[in-house]
C-alpha positions in Angstrom: -193.8 63.6 55.0 -195.1 66.5 52.9 -192.2 68.8 53.8 -189.9 66.1 52.4 -192.1 65.8 49.3 -192.0 69.5 48.8 -188.3 69.5 48.9 -188.1 66.6 46.4 -190.3 68.4 44.0 -188.2 71.5 44.3 -185.1 69.4 43.4 -187.0 67.9 40.5 -187.8 71.4 39.1 -184.2 72.5 39.6 -182.9 69.5 37.8 -185.3 70.1 34.9 -183.8 73.5 34.4 -180.3 72.1 34.6 -181.1 69.5 31.9 -181.7 72.4 29.5 -178.4 74.0 30.4 -175.8 74.0 27.7 -172.9 73.1 30.1 -174.8 70.0 31.3 -175.8 69.0 27.8 -172.1 69.1 26.7 -171.1 66.9 29.7 -172.2 63.3 29.1 -171.4 62.1 32.6 -173.3 65.0 34.3 -176.2 64.6 31.9 -176.4 60.9 32.6 -176.3 61.4 36.3 -179.0 64.1 36.3 -181.2 62.0 34.0 -180.9 59.1 36.3 -181.8 61.2 39.4 -184.9 62.6 37.6 -186.1 59.1 36.6 -185.7 57.9 40.2 -188.0 60.6 41.6 -190.3 61.2 38.6 -193.1 58.9 39.7 -193.0 60.3 43.3 -193.2 63.9 42.0 -196.1 63.0 39.8 -198.0 61.3 42.7 -197.3 64.3 44.9 -198.8 66.7 42.2 -201.9 64.5 42.0 -202.2 64.7 45.8 -201.9 68.5 45.6 -204.6 68.7 42.9 -207.0 66.6 45.0 -206.3 68.8 48.1 -207.3 71.9 46.0 -210.5 70.2 45.0 -211.2 69.2 48.6 -210.8 72.8 49.7 -213.1 74.0 46.9 -215.8 71.5 47.7 -215.7 72.5 51.4 -216.3 76.1 50.4 -219.3 75.1 48.3 -220.9 73.3 51.2 -221.7 76.7 52.7 -223.8 77.6 49.6 -227.5 78.4 49.9 -228.2 76.3 46.8 -229.2 72.9 48.0 -228.4 71.2 44.6 -224.9 72.8 44.7 -224.4 71.6 48.2 -225.3 68.0 47.2 -222.8 68.2 44.3 -220.2 69.6 46.7 -220.8 66.8 49.1 -220.2 64.2 46.4 -217.1 66.0 45.2 -215.7 66.3 48.8 -216.2 62.5 49.4 -214.4 61.7 46.1 -211.6 64.1 46.9 -211.1 62.6 50.4 -211.0 59.0 48.9 -208.5 60.0 46.3 -206.3 61.8 48.8 -206.3 58.7 51.0 -205.3 56.5 48.0 -202.6 58.9 46.9 -201.1 59.2 50.4 -200.8 55.4 50.6 -199.1 55.4 47.2 -196.7 58.2 48.4 -195.8 56.3 51.5 -194.8 53.2 49.4 -192.8 55.4 46.9 -191.0 57.0 49.8 -189.7 53.7 51.1 -185.9 53.6 50.5 -185.2 51.5 47.5 -182.5 48.8 47.3 -179.9 50.4 45.0 -179.2 46.9 43.5 -182.9 46.4 42.4 -182.3 47.9 38.9 -179.2 45.7 38.2 -178.9 42.6 36.2 -178.7 39.3 38.2 -176.8 36.1 38.5 -178.6 33.0 39.7 -176.6 30.1 41.1 -178.6 26.8 41.3 -177.4 23.7 43.1 -178.9 20.2 43.6 -179.5 19.6 47.3 -180.7 16.5 49.2 -182.4 13.9 47.0 -179.7 12.5 44.7 -180.5 12.4 41.0 -184.1 13.6 41.6 -182.7 16.8 43.2 -180.5 17.3 40.1 -183.5 16.9 37.9 -185.4 19.4 40.0 -182.6 21.9 39.8 -182.8 21.5 36.0 -186.6 22.2 36.2 -185.8 25.4 38.2 -183.2 26.5 35.6 -185.9 26.1 32.9 -188.4 28.0 35.0 -186.1 31.0 35.5 -185.1 31.0 31.8 -188.7 31.1 30.7 -189.5 33.8 33.3 -186.6 35.9 31.8 -188.1 35.5 28.3 -191.6 36.6 29.5 -190.0 39.7 31.2 -187.8 40.6 28.3 -184.5 39.8 30.2 -181.6 38.3 28.4 -180.8 34.9 29.8 -177.3 33.5 29.4 -176.1 30.2 30.9 -172.6 31.0 32.3 -171.8 27.6 33.7 -173.4 24.2 34.1 -172.5 20.8 35.5 -174.9 18.2 34.2 -175.6 14.7 35.4 -175.8 11.6 33.1 -179.6 11.6 33.3 -179.9 15.3 32.3 -180.1 16.8 35.7 -178.0 19.6 37.0 -175.5 19.4 39.9 -175.0 23.2 39.6 -175.6 26.0 37.1 -175.0 29.7 36.9 -177.5 31.8 35.0 -177.2 35.4 34.1 -180.4 37.5 33.6 -179.6 40.8 32.0 -182.1 43.6 32.0 -183.2 46.7 34.0 -184.8 45.7 37.2 -183.9 42.0 37.0 -182.5 41.8 40.6 -185.5 43.6 42.0 -187.8 40.9 40.5 -186.0 37.7 41.5 -184.1 38.6 44.7 -186.6 36.8 46.8 -185.9 33.5 45.0 -182.8 33.0 47.2 -183.1 29.9 49.5 -184.1 26.3 49.6 -186.7 25.1 47.1 -188.3 21.8 48.0 -190.1 19.5 45.6 -192.5 16.6 46.3 -193.2 14.4 43.3 -192.9 10.9 41.9 -189.3 10.9 40.4 -188.8 9.8 36.8 -186.3 7.3 38.3 -189.0 5.8 40.7 -190.7 2.7 39.3 -193.0 2.1 42.3 -194.8 5.4 42.0 -193.7 6.7 45.4 -193.6 10.4 46.2 -190.1 11.6 47.1 -189.0 14.9 48.7 -185.9 16.6 47.3 -184.4 20.0 47.3 -182.3 22.5 45.4 -180.8 25.8 46.5 -180.9 29.1 44.7 -178.5 32.0 45.4 -179.4 35.4 43.8 -176.5 37.9 43.3 -176.8 41.4 41.8 -174.4 41.5 38.9 -171.4 43.5 39.8 -169.9 45.8 37.1 -166.3 46.9 37.0 -167.4 50.3 38.3 -168.9 48.6 41.4 -165.9 46.7 42.3 -162.2 47.1 41.5 -160.2 43.9 41.6 -156.4 44.1 41.7 -155.1 41.6 39.1 -152.3 40.7 41.6 -155.0 39.2 43.8 -156.0 36.7 41.2 -154.7 33.2 40.6 -155.7 32.1 37.1 -155.3 28.5 36.0 -156.3 26.7 32.8 -157.2 23.0 32.6 -159.1 20.5 30.5 -162.8 20.5 30.6 -164.6 17.7 32.4 -167.8 15.9 31.6 -169.4 15.0 28.3 -168.0 16.7 25.2 -166.0 14.3 23.0 -162.5 15.1 21.7 -162.7 18.8 22.6 -163.0 17.9 26.3 -160.0 15.5 26.2 -157.6 17.6 24.2 -158.2 21.3 24.8 -157.2 23.2 27.9 -159.9 25.9 27.5 -161.4 25.6 31.0 -160.5 28.5 33.4 -160.3 28.5 37.2 -159.9 31.9 38.9 -159.2 32.2 42.6 -159.5 35.5 44.4 -156.7 35.2 47.0 -157.9 37.7 49.6 -161.3 36.0 50.0 -160.6 32.5 48.8 -163.5 32.6 46.4 -163.0 30.3 43.4 -164.8 30.2 40.1 -164.5 27.5 37.4 -165.8 28.0 33.9 -165.5 25.4 31.1 -168.6 25.8 28.9 -166.9 27.7 26.0 -164.2 26.4 23.7 -162.3 29.7 24.0 -160.2 30.4 27.1 -160.9 34.1 26.7 -164.7 33.5 26.8 -164.5 31.3 29.8 -162.3 33.8 31.6 -164.8 36.6 30.8 -167.7 34.5 32.2 -165.7 33.5 35.3 -164.8 37.1 36.0 -168.5 38.1 35.8 -169.4 35.4 38.4 -166.4 36.2 40.6 -167.2 40.0 40.7 -170.8 39.2 41.8 -169.7 36.7 44.4 -167.2 39.1 46.0 -169.7 42.0 45.9 -172.3 39.7 47.5 -169.9 38.7 50.3 -169.1 42.4 51.0 -172.9 43.2 51.1 -173.6 40.2 53.4 -170.9 41.4 55.8 -172.4 44.9 55.8 -176.0 43.5 56.3 -174.9 41.3 59.2 -174.0 44.5 61.1 -177.5 45.9 60.8 -179.6 42.7 61.0 -180.8 43.6 64.4 -182.1 46.9 63.2 -184.2 45.5 60.3 -185.4 42.0 59.5 -187.6 41.5 56.4 -190.8 39.7 56.8 -190.1 37.7 53.7 -187.0 36.2 55.1 -183.3 36.9 55.2 -182.6 35.2 51.8 -180.3 32.8 53.6 -180.0 29.6 51.5 -180.5 27.5 54.6 -184.1 28.7 54.7 -186.8 26.5 53.1 -188.7 29.2 51.2 -191.0 27.3 48.9 -192.5 23.8 48.3 -193.6 22.5 44.9 -196.1 19.7 45.4 -196.8 18.0 42.0 -199.4 15.4 43.1 -201.6 18.2 44.6 -200.7 20.7 41.8 -199.7 23.4 44.4 -196.8 25.8 45.1 -196.5 27.2 48.6 -194.3 30.1 49.6 -193.7 29.6 53.3 -192.5 33.1 54.1 -195.9 34.7 53.3 -198.1 31.7 53.6 -199.2 31.9 50.0 -200.4 28.7 48.2 -201.2 28.7 44.4 -202.8 25.7 42.7 -201.1 26.4 39.3 -197.9 24.5 39.5 -197.5 23.8 35.8 -197.8 27.5 34.8 -195.4 28.5 37.5 -192.9 25.9 36.3 -193.4 27.4 32.8 -192.1 30.7 34.2 -195.4 32.4 35.3 -193.8 33.7 38.5 -195.3 37.3 38.7 -198.1 36.4 41.1 -195.6 35.0 43.6 -193.1 37.7 43.1 -195.6 40.5 43.4 -197.0 39.1 46.6 -193.4 38.9 48.1 -192.7 42.5 47.0 -196.0 43.7 48.6 -195.1 41.8 51.8 -191.7 43.5 52.0 -193.3 46.9 51.4 -195.8 46.3 54.2 -193.1 45.3 56.6 -191.0 48.4 55.7 -194.1 50.7 56.2 -194.7 49.1 59.6 -191.0 49.6 60.5 -191.1 53.2 59.3 -194.2 53.8 61.4 -192.6 52.4 64.5 -189.5 54.6 64.0 -191.5 57.9 63.5 
């Protein structure tokens, strides 16, 4: 591990020098690439340098233990114990930082929410989840944009597509993919009986044009009139856009904007992300036997979480975590859940790395 860290630090020092080179400074693409590389390993190098400092202090303390001065030996013993503790803590941090990162973690994200079993109550719950993620985005400083929504007459949501733009958005919400189950007394229930319903969430890293090149000849683009509530605009204006990617059969329909151009732009954003996710799923299916994350595969058929309103609790079934703070969670306070899921994934990867060594 430490030979690898030594090599990473050497590359960091070399890149530092290059960032001051006139030829690099005059090349925006090279400058951006080097700056990105430096940022990716900066924390790792800093922790490695902290580790080296404590190793020096450990060696110095061990030398002082041979002193004839009893008071000096006592101080050296304390210093040695502190150095050993700090070395252990730093080494654990270095192991986590050395875990290969998901290259998509820093990307923006697209969330697709759909009502599942439970009729109108499931649609209302899907609307509650949409509100939860929108409020979470606000707390984290991500820009939330509703790309598409299909509402029910009672204000629920049959399906919705939400974009969260911001550095690291995918890394924070990627574990939300799956079946979310709710147990509560529906607004439509007059007898006060608890009903179990569900909604599904799909989490896609937002694909930029540089990530995926789509041949315009592979697209079938159709315009049509919007459906649902909306008055005269819905009845008379063919502003809705449907795009079908012929090689994969993936279809996207967007009708929220009055402008065909805006609807097409939103539909392409969703389409790119769905195609990229399909390609990634195909790649991951080939290596599933090599690595299986403790926190679940992210398959939407998995029931990942239960929201029990009568008991005021939220349970994440993948890591067995129950929190009795349902209202704050529904108001977007998701960090405690998400941090626990990230920690569980890191622990699983550390275990897997240990087995492979």
